[in-house]
N, C-alpha and C positions, 0 to 999 in steps of 0.2 A: 331543360326537362324535355323528355321525349313526348311525342304526341301519343295520346291514348287511343286505342281502337274502340270500336263499338262494344265489344264484349267487356273490355276493361271498364268503360264508362258505365255499362249496365251493372256490373258488380259494385262499383262505387256508389251508384244510385241506390241499389238495394241495401247496402250497408248503411248509407245515410238515413234511409227510412227506419232501419232498426235502431240507429243511434239517436234519432231525433228526441225521444223522451228523456234519454240520459243527458243529452246536451241541454235541453230545456231545464232540467233539474239543476245542472251545474251552473248555468247562466243565471238562474233565479236565486241561487244560494249566495250567502255572504262570501265575498272574495277574501280568502285567507292569504292568497298570493295575488300579485298583480295580474289582472286579466284571467284569473283562474289557471295560470300556467302550471301550478303544482298538481291540480286535479287532472289536467290534460296530460301532463308528463307521466303521472302514475298510470293513467289509462293507456297511453301509447306504449310505455315500457312493459306493462303487464300483457297487453294483447299481442304485441309484436315479438315478445320474448327475445328482444335484442336484435332482431332481423331488421336492418335499415330499410330494405325494400318494402317489407310488410308494414313497417311504421309509416312509410310514405303513402301507402294505400289507405291506411287507417286515418292518417292526417287529412287526405283529400275527402274521405267520407265524413269525418267530423266537421270539416269546413263546410261541406255541402249541407250538413245537418244544422248549421247555424252557429257553430262554435266561434268564439272570439278569435279572429285571425291572428292578432298579435300574441295572444295567450298560446295558441297552437305553435306559432313560430318559435317562441321562447321555450316551450316545452320540448319541441323537437331538437332544438339547439342544445339544451342542457340535459335531457334525459335519454336521448337515443344515441 
């Protein structure tokens, strides 16, 4: 993975702040898929509109917001 510059890190941090309440809601809900990968997959798919680069940015922001890392990896693998 390439190294992110200051502007990119700032965007990811801003998105993470916006995603934090959503991630908290997902993480506190009953897991209908292992590690909530289904909910994260739907989110990645919907927000990225199939753009793998955008999905990567959203992935990093969700991870920074506290999303389950394994759930995110599985979602990215199967939904993007």
